[in-house]
C-alpha positions as CSV (number, residue, x, y, z in Angstrom):
1,M,-6.4,-20.4,10.9
2,V,-5.3,-23.6,8.9
3,R,-8.9,-24.4,7.8
4,L,-9.5,-20.7,6.6
5,L,-6.1,-20.9,4.7
6,Y,-7.4,-24.2,3.0
7,Q,-10.3,-22.2,2.2
8,Y,-8.6,-19.7,0.2
9,R,-6.2,-22.1,-1.2
10,R,-9.5,-24.1,-2.4
11,R,-11.2,-21.1,-3.6
12,G,-8.0,-20.3,-5.7
13,T,-7.2,-17.0,-4.1
14,Y,-4.2,-18.1,-2.4
15,N,-2.6,-19.0,-5.8
16,L,-3.5,-15.6,-7.5
17,W,-1.0,-13.9,-5.1
18,L,1.9,-16.1,-6.4
19,N,1.5,-14.4,-9.9
20,V,1.4,-10.7,-8.3
21,G,5.0,-11.7,-6.4
22,D,6.9,-11.9,-9.5
23,V,7.4,-8.2,-9.1
24,M,8.6,-6.2,-5.6
25,L,9.0,-2.7,-4.4
26,K,12.7,-2.7,-3.2
27,K,12.8,0.7,-1.9
28,F,10.9,3.9,-1.7
29,E,12.7,7.2,-1.0
30,L,11.1,10.6,-0.4
31,K,11.9,14.5,0.3
32,N,10.9,17.2,1.0
33,Y,6.9,16.3,0.9
34,K,4.4,17.6,3.7
35,N,5.9,17.1,6.9
36,F,9.0,15.2,5.7
37,K,11.7,18.0,4.9
38,E,14.6,15.3,5.1
39,S,14.8,12.5,3.0
40,L,13.1,9.6,4.0
41,T,13.6,6.1,3.1
42,I,12.1,2.7,3.2
43,D,14.4,-0.2,1.9
44,F,12.6,-3.0,1.8
45,S,15.9,-5.3,1.3
46,K,17.4,-4.3,4.4
47,V,16.8,-7.4,5.7
48,G,18.3,-8.4,9.5
49,A,19.7,-11.8,10.3
50,F,16.8,-13.2,12.1
51,Q,15.8,-16.7,11.9
52,F,12.1,-16.0,13.5
53,N,9.1,-14.8,11.8
54,P,10.4,-15.6,8.3
55,E,7.1,-15.0,6.8
56,C,7.7,-11.4,7.2
57,L,9.8,-11.9,4.0
58,T,9.1,-12.8,0.5
59,D,12.1,-14.0,-1.8
60,N,14.7,-11.8,1.0
61,I,12.4,-8.8,0.4
62,I,10.5,-7.6,3.6
63,S,7.0,-7.7,2.5
64,K,5.2,-7.1,6.1
65,I,5.9,-3.8,7.9
66,L,4.5,-2.5,10.9
67,I,5.2,1.5,11.9
68,Y,4.3,2.7,14.9
69,G,3.9,6.4,15.1
70,K,2.4,8.8,17.7
71,N,-0.5,11.1,16.4
72,A,0.4,13.7,14.1
73,T,3.7,11.8,12.7
74,G,2.9,11.6,9.0
75,K,1.9,7.9,8.7
76,T,-1.3,9.1,6.6
77,N,1.2,11.5,4.6
78,L,3.5,8.6,4.0
79,G,0.9,6.1,2.8
80,T,-0.3,8.8,0.8
81,A,3.3,9.6,-1.1
82,I,4.0,5.9,-1.3
83,M,0.8,5.9,-3.4
84,D,1.5,8.7,-5.5
85,I,3.0,6.7,-8.1
86,H,-0.6,5.2,-8.7
87,S,-1.9,8.7,-9.4
88,N,0.9,9.4,-11.9
89,L,0.1,6.3,-13.9
90,F,-3.7,6.0,-13.9
91,G,-4.6,9.5,-13.5
92,Y,-6.7,10.3,-10.5
93,T,-6.2,10.5,-6.9
94,N,-8.5,10.7,-3.9
95,V,-5.7,13.4,-2.4
96,E,-7.3,17.0,-2.3
97,E,-5.1,19.8,-3.6
98,C,-3.9,21.5,-0.3
99,S,-0.2,21.8,1.3
100,F,2.0,19.6,-0.9
101,L,5.9,20.7,-0.2
102,N,7.2,21.1,3.2
103,A,6.4,24.4,4.8
104,N,9.7,24.8,6.4
105,S,11.7,24.0,3.1
106,Q,13.1,26.1,0.9
107,D,13.2,23.3,-2.1
108,E,10.7,24.2,-4.8
109,S,9.7,20.5,-5.5
110,A,9.6,17.3,-4.1
111,L,11.3,13.8,-4.8
112,F,9.8,10.4,-5.2
113,S,11.9,7.6,-6.0
114,Y,10.5,3.8,-6.5
115,T,13.2,1.0,-7.0
116,F,11.5,-2.4,-8.2
117,V,12.8,-5.9,-8.6
118,F,11.9,-8.2,-11.5
119,G,13.6,-11.5,-11.0
120,N,17.0,-10.7,-11.9
121,D,16.2,-7.1,-13.3
122,E,15.9,-3.6,-11.3
123,L,13.9,-0.9,-12.3
124,L,14.1,3.0,-10.8
125,Y,11.4,5.3,-11.5
126,E,12.2,8.6,-10.2
127,Y,10.5,12.3,-10.5
128,S,9.9,15.4,-8.6
129,K,6.6,17.6,-8.8
130,D,6.1,21.3,-7.3
131,S,2.5,19.9,-6.7
132,Y,0.0,17.4,-7.5
133,K,-0.6,18.4,-11.0
134,E,3.0,19.8,-11.9
135,F,6.0,17.5,-12.7
136,R,9.4,19.2,-12.7
137,D,11.5,15.8,-14.1
138,E,11.1,12.5,-14.4
139,K,13.2,9.5,-15.4
140,L,13.5,5.6,-15.6
141,C,16.4,3.3,-15.5
142,I,16.4,-0.3,-15.9
143,N,19.6,-2.4,-14.5
144,G,21.2,1.4,-14.0
145,K,21.1,2.0,-17.4
146,Q,18.9,5.4,-18.4
147,I,16.1,4.6,-20.7
148,F,14.5,8.4,-20.6
149,C,15.0,11.7,-19.1
150,C,12.4,14.4,-18.9
151,D,13.4,17.9,-17.2
152,F,10.3,19.7,-17.8
153,A,11.4,23.1,-15.8
154,N,14.0,23.4,-18.4
155,G,12.3,21.9,-21.2
156,E,15.3,19.2,-22.2
157,F,14.5,15.6,-23.0
158,D,16.3,12.5,-23.4
159,F,14.9,9.3,-25.0
160,C,18.1,7.5,-25.9
161,N,17.4,4.1,-25.1
162,L,13.9,3.7,-25.9
163,E,14.6,0.2,-27.4
164,C,15.5,-1.6,-23.8
165,I,11.5,-1.3,-23.6
166,N,10.4,-1.5,-26.9
167,A,9.4,1.9,-27.6
168,E,11.8,3.2,-30.0
169,T,9.2,3.5,-32.4
170,L,7.2,5.8,-30.4
171,N,6.8,9.5,-31.5
172,T,8.6,11.4,-28.6
173,E,8.2,14.7,-30.8
174,R,4.6,14.6,-30.6
175,Y,5.0,14.2,-26.7
176,V,7.6,17.1,-26.6
177,Q,5.2,19.2,-28.2
178,S,2.4,18.6,-25.9
179,S,4.4,19.1,-23.0
180,E,5.4,22.7,-24.7
181,M,1.7,23.3,-24.9
182,Y,0.9,22.5,-21.6
183,N,3.5,25.2,-20.5
184,C,2.0,27.8,-22.6
185,V,-1.3,27.4,-20.4
186,E,-1.4,29.8,-17.3
187,E,-3.7,27.7,-15.2
188,Q,-4.0,24.1,-15.4
189,I,-6.9,22.1,-14.4
190,E,-5.4,18.7,-15.6
191,T,-2.0,17.0,-14.4
192,R,1.0,17.2,-16.7
193,L,0.9,13.8,-18.5
194,P,4.2,12.0,-17.4
195,F,5.9,10.4,-20.1
196,L,5.8,6.9,-18.6
197,R,2.2,7.2,-18.9
198,W,2.7,8.1,-22.4
199,V,4.6,5.0,-23.3
200,I,1.8,2.9,-21.4
201,S,-0.8,4.7,-23.6
202,N,1.0,4.5,-26.9
203,T,3.3,1.3,-27.2
204,I,2.4,-2.3,-27.5
205,L,4.0,-3.8,-25.0
206,Q,5.3,-7.6,-25.1
207,E,3.7,-10.1,-22.5
208,N,7.3,-10.0,-20.5
209,S,8.0,-6.5,-20.8
210,N,8.7,-5.1,-17.3
211,I,7.2,-2.1,-17.8
212,L,4.0,-4.2,-18.3
213,K,4.8,-5.8,-15.1
214,L,5.3,-2.3,-13.5
215,I,1.7,-1.2,-14.7
216,E,0.3,-3.9,-12.9
217,Y,2.2,-3.8,-9.6
218,V,0.9,-0.4,-9.5
219,R,-2.4,-0.7,-10.7
220,R,-2.9,-3.3,-7.9
221,M,-1.6,-0.8,-4.9
222,D,-3.9,0.6,-2.7
223,M,-4.1,2.4,0.5
224,I,-6.9,2.0,3.1
225,S,-7.9,4.1,6.1
226,V,-9.9,2.1,8.6
227,G,-11.3,5.5,10.0
228,N,-12.1,6.8,6.7
229,L,-14.1,3.5,6.0
230,M,-16.3,3.9,9.1
231,K,-17.3,7.2,7.7
232,R,-18.3,6.2,4.1
233,S,-22.0,6.3,2.9
234,Q,-22.9,3.3,4.2
235,R,-26.2,1.5,2.8
236,E,-24.9,1.9,-0.8
237,D,-21.7,0.2,-0.1
238,Y,-23.3,-2.5,1.9
239,Q,-25.2,-3.8,-0.6
240,K,-22.2,-4.4,-2.7
241,F,-20.9,-6.3,0.2
242,F,-24.3,-8.3,0.3
243,E,-24.1,-9.1,-3.2
244,F,-20.3,-10.4,-3.1
245,L,-21.4,-12.4,0.1
246,G,-24.5,-13.6,-2.0
247,K,-22.4,-17.1,-2.9
248,K,-22.8,-19.4,-0.1
249,E,-18.9,-20.0,0.3
250,E,-18.3,-16.3,0.7
251,L,-20.3,-16.1,3.4
252,E,-19.1,-19.1,5.3
253,A,-15.9,-17.7,4.7
254,F,-16.5,-14.1,6.1
255,E,-18.2,-16.2,9.1
256,E,-15.1,-18.3,9.7
257,F,-12.9,-14.7,9.3
258,L,-14.8,-13.1,12.0
259,N,-14.4,-16.5,14.5
260,T,-10.9,-16.4,14.0
261,M,-10.8,-12.8,14.9
262,G,-12.8,-13.5,18.2
263,V,-16.2,-12.4,17.3
264,Q,-17.8,-15.5,17.8
265,C,-21.1,-15.5,15.6
266,K,-23.3,-17.1,12.8
267,L,-24.7,-15.1,10.1
268,T,-27.2,-15.4,6.9
269,L,-28.1,-13.3,4.2
270,E,-31.8,-12.5,3.6
271,R,-33.5,-11.0,0.7
272,L,-35.8,-8.5,1.6
273,P,-39.2,-7.8,-0.1
274,D,-37.7,-4.9,-2.2
275,N,-35.2,-7.5,-3.6
276,Q,-32.2,-6.0,-1.7
277,R,-30.3,-8.1,1.0
278,E,-29.6,-7.6,4.5
279,L,-26.9,-9.3,6.7
280,Y,-27.8,-10.7,9.9
281,F,-26.6,-12.4,12.9
282,K,-28.2,-15.5,13.1
283,Y,-29.8,-16.5,16.5
284,D,-33.3,-17.3,17.5
285,K,-34.4,-14.2,16.0
286,L,-32.5,-12.5,13.4
287,I,-30.4,-9.1,14.2
288,T,-29.6,-7.0,11.7
289,F,-25.3,-7.0,11.2
290,Y,-24.7,-3.3,10.8
291,D,-27.0,-1.9,13.1
292,N,-26.2,-3.8,16.0
293,A,-22.2,-4.8,15.4
294,S,-19.5,-3.0,17.7
295,S,-17.3,-0.6,15.6
296,G,-14.6,-2.8,16.0
297,T,-16.7,-5.9,14.2
298,I,-17.7,-3.3,11.5
299,A,-14.0,-2.4,10.9
300,L,-13.2,-6.0,10.5
301,A,-16.0,-6.6,7.9
302,D,-15.0,-3.3,6.0
303,I,-11.4,-4.6,6.0
304,Y,-12.5,-8.0,5.1
305,Y,-14.6,-6.5,1.9
306,K,-11.6,-4.0,0.9
307,V,-8.8,-6.4,1.5
308,V,-9.4,-10.1,1.7
309,A,-12.7,-10.0,-0.7
310,N,-10.5,-8.3,-3.3
311,S,-7.0,-9.8,-2.5
312,H,-6.1,-11.3,-6.0
313,L,-6.2,-7.4,-6.8
314,A,-3.5,-6.0,-4.8
315,S,0.3,-6.2,-4.8
316,F,0.8,-3.6,-2.1
317,I,-1.5,-2.5,0.6
318,Y,-1.1,0.5,3.1
319,I,-3.4,0.0,6.1
320,D,-3.6,3.3,7.9
321,E,-5.3,3.7,11.1
322,F,-5.2,-0.3,10.9
323,D,-6.2,-1.3,15.0
324,A,-8.6,2.2,15.5
325,F,-11.7,0.6,16.4
326,Y,-10.7,-3.2,18.1
327,H,-8.6,-4.5,21.1
328,Y,-4.9,-5.3,20.5
329,E,-5.7,-9.0,20.7
330,I,-7.9,-8.9,17.5
331,A,-4.9,-6.5,15.9
332,E,-2.3,-9.2,16.5
333,K,-4.6,-12.0,15.1
334,L,-5.2,-9.7,12.1
335,V,-1.4,-9.1,11.8
336,N,-0.9,-13.0,11.7
337,Y,-3.7,-13.4,9.5
338,F,-2.2,-11.4,6.9
339,K,1.0,-13.1,7.1
340,E,-0.4,-16.5,6.7
341,I,-2.9,-15.8,4.1
342,Y,-0.9,-13.1,1.9
343,P,3.0,-14.3,1.4
344,K,3.2,-12.5,-1.5
345,C,1.6,-9.1,-1.0
346,Q,3.8,-6.5,0.7
347,I,1.6,-4.7,3.4
348,I,2.6,-1.7,5.7
349,I,0.1,-1.3,8.3
350,T,0.2,1.9,11.0
351,S,-0.5,1.8,14.6
352,H,0.0,3.7,17.9
353,N,-0.3,0.5,19.8
354,T,3.0,0.0,21.9
355,K,1.8,-3.8,22.4
356,L,2.2,-4.4,18.8
357,I,5.9,-3.9,18.7
358,S,6.7,-7.5,19.3
359,N,8.9,-9.9,18.1
360,R,5.9,-12.4,18.5
361,L,4.2,-10.8,15.6
362,M,7.2,-9.0,13.4
363,R,10.7,-8.8,13.7
364,P,13.3,-5.8,14.4
365,D,13.8,-5.6,10.7
366,C,10.0,-4.9,9.9
367,L,9.4,-2.6,13.1
368,F,9.5,0.9,12.2
369,I,9.2,4.0,14.5
370,L,8.0,7.3,13.1
371,S,8.9,10.5,14.9
372,R,7.4,13.6,14.9
373,E,10.4,15.2,13.0
374,G,9.8,12.8,9.9
375,K,12.4,10.1,10.4
376,L,11.8,6.7,9.5
377,T,13.9,4.2,11.6
378,S,13.7,0.6,11.7
379,L,13.9,-1.1,15.5
380,C,17.6,-2.4,14.2
381,D,18.8,0.8,13.3
382,A,17.2,2.9,16.5
383,T,19.7,1.1,19.0
384,T,23.5,-0.2,19.3
385,R,22.1,-3.1,21.2
386,E,22.0,-6.5,19.4
387,L,18.2,-7.5,19.3
388,R,17.4,-11.1,19.8
389,E,14.0,-12.9,19.8
390,G,13.7,-13.0,23.6
391,H,13.4,-8.9,24.0
392,N,10.8,-7.5,25.1
393,L,10.7,-5.0,22.4
394,E,7.6,-2.6,24.0
395,K,8.9,-2.3,27.4
396,M,12.6,-1.6,25.4
397,Y,10.7,1.2,23.8
398,I,8.7,2.4,26.8
399,A,12.2,2.9,28.5
400,G,13.3,4.9,25.7
401,E,15.9,2.4,24.3
402,F,14.9,3.4,20.7
403,D,14.5,7.1,21.1
């Protein structure tokens, strides 16, 4: 692992993470979205007094979280909810227009709230939506001071402190008019343009602007479902991966990654007569990688290309079905890999493998249980017992300690 870390430092990838870490997601709150009827909160600043596994924290903010949940508890829905801000600010989503609000709730909208920290500054961006397309309200606060507030449902707007983000010259009347025109259209195809996105598109932001830092953080957020990666149109994506591995040092780094994960192999990349590339296991005879690798090895390759190879692009990654295709020992190695190689990136991984509920990997304030009732609870809050490093958390969970 040390040698692999050295490779990434040498290639410059490690240092790129340090720039992303200037901004951290401090808190996320959700209510009335899909199976989450009641309020759900992930407070990344709620750090326990544990001395072990400090690499799960960054600047006293939790940066590595493992969420354990049985099937149908909403692990995927939670990731989709956290990524909703990315869809708002960049105008696209992979989520199908289906059930949005909780089916048992009488509330007419879902609440999404994000609190970010920028050094000594704190930014709150909060909004509610009736559907993926329809905003009900939106507001932005910095250090407790409201910058703007839009009540789309009642047509009320307050842009009182735009000078705090150097947007006082923005033509707000034009935005209000466009919002009124949006309300006049019976069937909407496009999503309502949130005001923060309007600010981003129509304001020249200063280099040290907190809004610019927010944009960069959100732009680098990503959600990966390992199960969906395995279902993709493979051949086209493989060629993109092969192009990436075309550099000798990249191929060597990928080979060492697999070896570190316990997949002992040697690899070679060859160019075919049609000028396309093919990846092979290197034995006395060449064996094509994707036609012969196990599903677990292919899952590792997909995670490598999606996460590791693009590591400098990420600020926050939600990895769903994290260990769907490989043994828990490889899962443990991958968790340790994320902690060591990506100290500045906030990573949430989901699993239904109880063996990962362990102080060897994480710590009780970074381990969460998601129930079928849509409640997310850290192990610290799930018991009155004082948890210590020597506790076997898996056995305690199986025995019902955290029910």
